[in-house]
C-alpha positions in Angstrom: 107.8 207.9 23.9 109.7 209.1 26.8 107.9 211.2 29.5 109.7 213.6 31.2 107.9 214.5 34.3 108.7 217.1 36.8 109.7 216.1 40.3 106.3 216.7 42.1 105.7 215.9 45.9 103.0 213.4 46.1 100.3 213.1 48.7 97.6 210.5 50.0 99.0 206.9 50.2 102.0 207.9 48.2 105.2 209.8 49.2 108.0 211.0 47.6 108.3 212.0 43.8 107.7 210.3 40.5 108.9 208.3 39.0 109.9 206.6 42.2 107.2 207.0 44.8 106.6 205.2 48.0 103.7 204.1 50.2 103.1 206.3 53.1 103.0 204.6 56.6 99.8 202.8 57.2 98.8 203.0 53.6 98.3 199.1 53.0 95.4 197.7 55.0 94.8 193.8 55.7 92.0 193.8 53.1 94.2 194.8 50.4 96.6 191.6 50.9 95.7 188.5 49.2 95.6 185.2 51.0 98.8 183.5 51.1 100.8 186.4 49.5 103.1 187.2 52.3 106.1 185.1 52.6 108.9 184.9 55.2 111.1 187.1 52.8 108.7 190.1 52.9 109.2 190.5 56.6 112.2 192.4 58.0 114.3 191.1 60.6 112.8 190.8 64.0 109.4 191.6 62.8 108.4 188.0 63.1 108.9 187.7 66.7 106.6 190.8 67.4 103.8 189.5 65.0 103.8 185.9 66.6 103.0 187.4 70.0 100.0 189.0 68.3 98.6 185.6 67.0 96.1 183.7 68.8 96.9 180.1 69.7 95.8 178.0 66.9 94.9 180.9 64.6 97.6 179.8 62.0 96.5 177.1 59.8 98.5 174.9 57.2 97.0 176.9 54.4 98.5 180.1 55.9 102.0 178.8 55.5 103.7 179.0 52.2 106.6 177.1 50.7 109.8 177.1 52.9 107.9 179.0 55.7 108.6 176.6 58.5 112.2 175.8 59.3 113.8 173.1 61.5 114.3 175.4 64.3 110.6 176.5 64.3 109.5 172.7 65.1 108.9 171.5 68.6 110.6 168.4 69.8 108.7 165.3 68.9 106.2 167.3 66.8 106.7 165.8 63.3 105.2 162.3 62.7 105.7 159.9 60.1 102.5 161.1 58.4 104.0 164.6 58.3 106.4 163.6 55.7 105.3 163.4 52.0 106.4 160.4 49.9 109.6 160.8 48.8 110.7 162.7 51.8 111.9 159.5 53.8 115.3 159.9 52.4 118.4 158.8 54.1 119.5 161.7 56.6 116.3 163.3 56.5 115.2 162.1 60.0 118.1 161.8 62.4 118.2 159.1 65.0 117.6 161.5 67.8 114.3 162.4 66.3 112.9 158.9 66.2 110.9 157.5 69.1 112.1 154.2 70.6 110.6 151.4 68.3 109.2 153.7 65.7 111.3 152.7 62.7 110.0 149.1 61.2 111.5 147.3 58.4 109.0 148.7 56.1 110.4 152.2 56.6 113.9 151.3 55.0 113.9 151.1 51.0 115.4 148.3 49.2 119.0 149.1 49.2 118.8 150.9 52.5 118.9 147.6 54.5 122.7 147.3 53.8 125.3 147.0 56.2 126.1 150.2 58.3 122.6 151.9 57.7 121.3 150.9 61.0 123.7 151.0 63.8 123.5 148.7 67.0 122.6 151.5 69.2 119.5 152.4 67.1 118.0 149.0 67.4 115.7 148.3 70.3 116.4 145.2 72.5 114.9 142.2 70.9 113.8 144.1 67.8 115.9 142.3 65.2 114.5 138.6 64.2 116.0 136.0 61.9 113.7 137.3 59.2 115.5 140.9 59.3 118.8 139.4 58.1 119.3 138.7 54.4 120.9 135.6 53.1 124.6 136.0 53.5 124.3 138.3 56.5 124.0 135.3 58.8 127.5 134.8 58.6 130.2 134.4 61.3 130.9 137.7 63.2 127.8 139.4 61.9 126.0 138.9 65.3 128.1 139.0 68.4 127.2 137.1 71.5 126.0 140.1 73.3 123.5 141.0 70.8 121.6 137.7 71.2 118.8 137.3 73.7 119.0 134.3 76.0 117.6 131.3 74.4 117.2 132.9 70.9 119.6 130.7 69.0 118.5 127.1 68.3 120.2 124.1 66.6 118.7 125.0 63.2 120.2 128.5 63.2 123.7 127.1 63.0 124.8 126.2 59.5 126.6 122.8 58.9 130.1 123.3 60.0 129.4 125.8 62.5 128.7 123.3 65.2 132.2 123.1 66.0 134.0 123.2 69.4 133.9 126.5 71.1 131.0 127.8 68.8 128.3 127.5 71.4 129.1 127.9 75.2 127.4 125.9 77.7 125.6 128.9 79.0 124.0 129.2 75.6 122.5 125.9 75.4 118.9 125.3 76.8 118.3 122.4 79.0 117.7 119.2 77.1 118.6 120.9 73.8 121.7 118.7 72.9 120.9 115.3 71.3 123.1 112.4 70.3 123.8 113.7 67.0 125.0 117.1 68.2 128.0 115.5 69.9 131.2 114.6 68.0 133.3 111.4 68.9 135.3 112.0 72.0 133.3 115.2 72.9 131.8 114.0 76.1 134.4 113.4 78.8 133.9 112.0 82.3 133.8 115.4 84.0 130.8 116.8 81.6 128.4 114.0 82.8 126.0 114.8 85.7 125.9 112.2 88.3 123.4 109.5 87.5 122.9 110.5 84.0 124.4 107.4 82.4 122.1 104.3 82.1 123.0 100.8 81.2 121.5 101.4 77.6 123.9 104.1 77.1 127.0 101.7 77.0 127.5 99.5 74.1 128.1 95.9 74.3 131.7 95.3 75.6 131.8 98.7 77.7 130.5 97.0 80.9 134.0 96.4 81.9 135.5 96.9 85.4 135.9 100.7 86.4 133.6 102.1 83.5 130.6 102.7 85.8 131.1 103.5 89.4 128.7 102.1 92.1 127.2 105.7 92.7 126.2 106.1 88.9 124.2 103.0 88.8 120.4 103.5 89.7 118.8 100.9 92.0 117.9 97.6 90.3 119.4 98.5 87.1 122.0 95.8 86.9 120.8 92.5 85.8 122.2 89.0 85.8 123.4 89.3 82.1 125.5 92.4 82.9 127.7 90.5 85.2 130.8 88.7 83.9 132.1 85.6 85.4 133.6 86.2 88.9 132.3 89.8 88.6 130.6 89.7 91.9 132.9 89.7 95.1 131.7 89.0 98.7 132.2 92.7 99.5 129.9 94.1 96.7 126.9 92.1 98.0 124.4 93.9 100.2 123.4 92.3 103.4 120.3 89.8 102.9 120.5 89.9 98.9 121.6 86.2 98.5 118.6 83.7 98.5 119.0 80.0 98.3 117.8 80.1 94.6 121.0 82.1 93.8 123.1 79.1 94.8 123.6 76.3 92.2 123.5 72.7 93.3 126.5 71.6 95.2 127.3 75.2 96.5 125.4 74.8 99.8 128.5 73.6 101.6 129.4 74.7 105.1 130.8 78.3 105.3 129.2 79.6 101.8 126.2 81.5 103.7 126.7 82.8 107.2 123.8 82.7 109.7 123.4 86.6 109.2 122.7 86.2 105.5 119.9 83.7 105.9 116.3 85.2 106.0 113.9 83.9 108.9 112.3 80.5 107.7 114.3 80.2 104.7 116.2 77.0 105.8 114.1 73.7 105.1 114.7 70.2 106.2 116.4 69.3 103.0 119.1 72.1 103.4 120.4 70.4 106.5 123.1 67.7 106.3 123.1 64.9 108.9 123.9 65.9 112.3 124.1 69.6 111.2 121.7 70.6 114.1 123.2 70.8 117.4 121.4 71.5 120.7 122.9 75.0 120.8 121.2 76.0 117.6 117.7 75.1 118.7 115.6 77.9 120.2 113.8 77.4 123.5 110.3 75.9 122.9 111.0 75.1 119.1 110.7 71.2 119.4 107.4 69.5 119.8 106.3 65.9 120.2 105.8 65.6 116.4 109.4 66.3 115.9 110.4 62.9 117.6 110.3 59.5 116.1 108.1 56.8 117.4 109.3 55.2 120.5 111.2 58.4 121.8 109.7 59.4 125.1 110.6 63.1 125.7 108.7 66.0 127.3 107.3 68.3 124.9 108.3 72.1 125.7 110.0 70.6 128.8 106.7 70.4 130.9 107.7 69.3 134.3 104.2 68.3 135.2 102.6 65.0 134.2 99.1 64.5 133.2 98.3 68.3 132.9 95.6 67.3 130.4 93.7 65.3 133.1 93.7 62.1 130.9 94.8 59.6 133.5 92.8 58.6 136.6 93.8 55.2 138.0 92.7 55.4 141.7 88.8 56.2 141.3 86.2 56.2 138.2 86.4 60.0 137.2 83.3 59.7 135.2 81.0 58.8 138.1 82.8 61.2 140.5 85.3 60.7 143.2 84.0 61.9 146.5 86.9 63.3 148.6 86.4 64.2 152.3 88.7 65.8 154.7 91.1 63.3 156.3 90.5 60.6 153.8 93.0 57.9 154.0 94.8 60.0 156.8 95.5 63.1 154.8 95.7 64.4 151.1 94.2 62.2 148.3 94.6 62.0 144.5 92.0 63.0 142.1 93.4 62.7 138.8 96.8 61.0 138.5 99.6 63.0 140.2 97.0 65.8 141.3 96.4 65.8 145.0 93.7 67.5 147.0 93.7 68.9 150.4 90.5 69.8 151.9 89.6 71.9 154.8 88.3 70.3 158.1 84.7 69.1 158.0 84.4 69.8 154.1 84.0 67.6 151.2 84.4 67.7 147.4 83.7 65.7 144.2 86.2 65.4 141.4 84.9 64.7 137.8 86.7 64.3 134.4 85.0 65.8 131.3 85.5 64.6 127.8 85.1 66.5 124.7 83.1 63.6 123.2 80.5 63.5 126.0 77.6 65.9 126.7 78.0 68.7 128.9 81.6 69.5 127.6 82.6 73.3 128.2 84.0 74.4 124.8 86.9 76.8 124.6 90.1 74.6 125.2 92.1 72.6 122.9 92.8 69.7 125.1 90.4 66.7 124.9 89.8 66.7 128.7 89.5 68.8 131.7 88.9 68.3 135.5 86.1 69.5 137.5 86.4 70.1 141.4 83.2 71.0 142.9 83.0 72.0 146.6 80.4 70.0 148.6 80.4 72.0 152.0 79.3 75.7 152.4 82.2 77.4 153.5 84.7 74.7 152.5 88.1 75.4 151.1 90.6 73.2 149.2 93.9 73.1 147.5 94.9 71.1 144.2 98.6 70.6 143.6 101.1 68.3 142.1 104.3 67.3 144.0 107.5 67.1 141.8 110.0 64.3 142.8 113.4 65.7 144.2 115.4 64.2 141.2 113.5 66.5 138.9 113.1 69.5 141.1 116.8 69.7 141.7 117.4 69.9 138.0 115.6 73.0 138.0 117.7 74.9 140.7 118.3 78.6 139.7 116.1 78.1 136.6 113.3 80.5 135.5 110.2 78.6 135.6 106.7 79.3 134.4 103.6 77.7 136.3 100.5 77.9 134.0 97.0 76.5 133.3 93.7 77.1 131.7 90.6 77.5 134.0 87.1 78.8 134.2 84.1 78.6 136.5 80.4 78.7 136.1 80.2 80.1 139.6 80.4 83.9 139.7 83.3 85.5 141.6 85.4 82.6 142.5 88.9 83.5 143.6 91.8 81.3 144.2 95.6 81.9 144.7 98.3 80.2 142.5 101.9 79.6 143.7 104.8 77.3 143.8 105.7 75.7 147.2 109.0 74.1 148.1 110.0 71.6 150.5 113.1 73.2 152.3 116.6 72.1 152.6 117.0 69.4 155.4 113.6 67.7 154.7 114.1 64.2 153.6 114.1 63.6 149.8 110.6 63.2 148.2 109.1 63.4 151.7 105.9 65.6 151.3 103.7 66.3 154.4 100.7 64.3 154.9 98.8 67.3 154.0 100.7 70.4 152.5 98.3 72.5 154.5 98.4 72.3 158.3 95.6 75.0 159.0 93.2 77.2 157.0 92.8 80.9 158.2 89.5 81.8 159.6 90.0 85.1 157.9 88.9 85.7 154.3 91.5 86.5 151.9 94.4 85.1 154.3 96.5 82.3 152.9 96.6 78.9 154.7 99.4 77.7 157.0 101.6 75.4 154.9 102.7 72.1 156.1 106.1 71.5 158.1 109.1 72.3 156.2 107.3 74.0 153.5 107.4 77.6 152.1 106.4 79.6 148.9 109.2 79.9 146.4 108.0 83.7 145.7 104.6 85.7 146.4 101.4 84.0 145.0 99.3 85.4 142.4 95.5 86.0 142.4 93.4 83.9 140.2 90.0 85.5 139.5 88.1 83.0 137.6 85.5 84.0 134.8 82.8 82.1 133.0 85.0 81.7 129.9 88.4 79.9 129.7 91.5 82.0 130.4 95.2 81.3 130.8 96.8 82.1 134.2 100.4 82.1 134.8 103.1 82.6 137.4 106.7 83.3 136.5 109.5 82.8 139.2 113.1 81.6 139.7 113.4 78.1 141.6 116.5 79.1 143.6 118.7 76.6 145.0 118.0 75.1 148.4 114.8 73.5 147.8 114.2 69.7 147.9 110.9 69.4 145.8 108.9 71.8 144.1 104.9 71.9 144.3 103.0 73.9 142.0 99.8 74.6 143.6 96.3 76.4 143.5 94.2 77.1 146.6 91.3 79.1 147.9 91.6 81.7 150.6 88.1 82.5 150.9 85.1 80.1 152.1 83.3 78.7 149.0 79.5 78.2 148.7 78.4 74.5 148.4 78.3 73.6 144.8 81.2 76.1 143.5 83.0 74.6 140.5 86.5 74.9 139.4 87.1 73.7 135.8 91.0 73.3 135.0 93.2 71.7 132.3 96.4 72.3 130.4 98.4 72.5 133.5 102.2 72.9 133.1 105.6 73.8 134.5 108.2 75.0 131.9 111.6 76.2 132.1 111.4 79.4 130.3 111.6 83.2 130.7 108.0 83.6 131.7 106.4 83.4 128.3 103.2 81.6 128.3 103.4 78.3 126.1 100.9 76.9 123.6 99.4 73.5 124.9 101.5 70.7 123.1 100.6 67.6 125.1 102.7 64.5 125.1 101.2 61.4 123.4 98.8 59.3 125.4 101.3 56.4 125.6 104.1 58.7 127.0 101.5 60.1 129.5 100.8 56.6 130.6 104.5 55.7 131.1 105.2 58.7 133.1 102.0 57.9 135.3 103.2 54.4 135.6 106.4 55.5 137.4 104.3 56.6 140.4 101.4 54.3 140.0 100.0 51.2 138.3 97.5 48.5 138.7 96.1 45.5 136.8 92.8 47.3 136.6 92.1 49.3 133.5 92.6 52.9 133.7 89.6 54.9 135.0 88.5 51.9 137.3 89.0 52.4 141.0 90.5 49.3 142.7 88.0 47.5 144.9 87.3 44.1 146.4 84.7 41.7 145.1 83.8 43.7 142.1 83.3 40.7 139.8 85.6 42.7 137.3 88.2 39.8 135.9 89.6 42.2 133.1 93.4 42.3 133.6 93.8 40.1 136.4 97.0 37.9 137.1 96.1 34.5 136.1 97.9 31.4 137.3 97.2 27.5 137.2 97.8 25.8 140.5 100.1 22.6 139.6 100.7 22.3 143.3 99.3 23.9 146.4 101.9 26.5 146.2 102.5 28.4 143.2 103.8 32.0 142.1 103.7 34.4 139.4 105.5 37.7 138.3 104.0 41.0 137.6 106.3 43.4 135.5 105.5 47.0 136.0 104.8 48.9 132.6 107.7 51.4 133.7 110.4 51.5 136.2 108.6 52.8 139.5 110.1 55.8 141.5 110.7 53.8 144.5 109.6 50.2 145.9 105.7 50.5 145.8 103.2 49.6 148.2 101.3 46.5 146.8 97.7 45.7 147.6 96.0 42.4 146.2 92.3 42.4 145.3 89.8 39.3 145.1 88.1 39.5 141.8 85.2 37.3 143.1 81.6 38.7 143.1 80.7 36.1 145.7 79.9 37.5 149.3 81.6 34.6 151.0 85.1 35.2 149.4 87.9 36.1 151.4 89.6 39.5 151.0 92.9 39.8 149.2 92.9 36.3 148.2 93.2 34.6 144.7 89.9 33.3 143.3 89.4 30.5 140.8 87.7 30.7 137.6 84.5 29.0 138.7 84.4 31.7 141.5 84.1 29.0 144.1 87.7 28.7 145.6 90.1 31.1 147.4 93.7 30.8 148.0 95.6 33.0 150.4 97.6 35.5 148.4 101.4 36.2 149.4 103.4 38.9 147.8 107.0 38.6 147.7 110.2 39.8 146.1 108.8 43.4 145.5 111.1 45.5 143.4 111.0 48.8 141.2 110.7 46.7 138.0 108.6 43.7 139.1 107.1 41.8 141.9 106.1 38.0 142.5 102.7 37.2 144.1 101.4 33.5 144.8 99.8 31.3 147.6 100.5 28.3 149.6 96.9 27.1 149.8 95.7 26.7 146.2 93.8 23.7 144.7 95.7 21.8 142.4 94.4 21.9 139.0 92.6 25.1 139.3 92.9 28.3 137.5 93.2 31.3 139.9 93.0 35.0 139.5 93.9 38.1 141.4 94.2 42.0 140.9 97.0 44.1 142.2 98.0 47.8 142.5 101.5 49.3 143.2 101.7 52.6 144.8 105.0 54.7 144.6 103.8 58.2 144.6 105.0 61.1 146.8 
């Protein structure tokens, strides 16, 4: 059926005529439009821009948008995430590299087959984002990874296939410290220039490589070369450091002259057995090295060159030191002896007593090495005295221009006792071995002032103060014995008046040729001291017995049988005396009627006038011209030759 309608003008929401009417403006309201029914194609050009301005922020939801409603130009930068893409939309080319945030594509984002060469360019890979697990087998071939694409320290030895460890593959900068082992190096690959100083040890060298020139001295650590590393004749004199050769390094027979110089011998390393006969000369002995024990029996020497005699106070021939020797001013017309070789000068009107103390008796003051010490005790309040030993000119002259050290050990139980020590000399022009009757001609009335010394005497150098204490101390004075003297006289004297009973203990007295160093006490043997003392004094009485008349002591007397009224006998001195002695004879009788200085018979009833003749420095003759025939006679003598 066909309708044939007239062209009629329409009204209401319609405009135009049938059969093709149109909607009037404003005829379609929002309520008449179904949800999601308007697509972008329904909108005229330019209409979307005016509509979006009328939309409130957030008023358009995903449900308001239809298919192909949103185009790439409608998306803000960085507004599409991985979750906005449906499965299957992660196709190649869908997301461009510029739309991916740094580090946002992982291995899981690439489908199998997309991990092929060329899919991901080097510029799209973040630094350090490709690990060994990202590379398929076969992709780890030479040239796939350039050196610039490897992080420092990221390739280990296990990353390199067999055959890739060839020369030039890995540069020195790409090898971590300590990452190359012995097995990584081919033969001949290590040259001398590639070895750091001190990096080759002895165990790195195989047997037979320790030949001359292989290892320089600077490449050997201290103590790393042993005896077995050196070949015969491998050590020359120039390669031995000073002091490195000990006696044990020398085989028997090599200790010959010239092998070891004096500078190569350590202190104390040469023993007696190392020295050949006559190999020690006087110039090789240091001063003070020889003691009396270094000399064989019978050799009389001065230990440490002590120029004084009886410094240990052993000998006392003139008096009995154990009972005390009373010494008064002016006794025997001048200074007198206490112990042998030690004279004493006592101030006018004063007196003193000398005693000798023995370590083996009670009352000994301990603290010294020597067995004996002398004790001088002032017997008069205000008294002063000097103790000294004169040295004969023959010995004194040998000390000219020598440095000498005068020393002794002393103490005092008397508080505050002060002395002076010094070395006196008899001046040039004084007769040889002539000592004034007293070395002190006058004592000063002022305390602290030295006395006036005898005629022709003077101090070699200024004296030194000796302030005694209650314990033993060593006192010394060092000076030079200049030429021009005749005799030297080491002395000790008091400047201040002393209280009655004040005591001086002294021993270990010495005068040494040295540089001023105090010497330890090393005495001569008793026999040696006796011989030296006998040069100045000897007697038929025993030591420590003072000679006297009519003592009844017949020990040691000279004995002679009278075959006639006149007879003679000889007395040989124990030592050659310094000069012709003064001889005194003593009658050993205990009878009160005996005659002085005469011989006495054994029965102690008869005397014979003693006559001494032919007195020399080696012996003397003594006899009588009034003896009784058939009788045995006895006599004591003393011979004095001291200064």
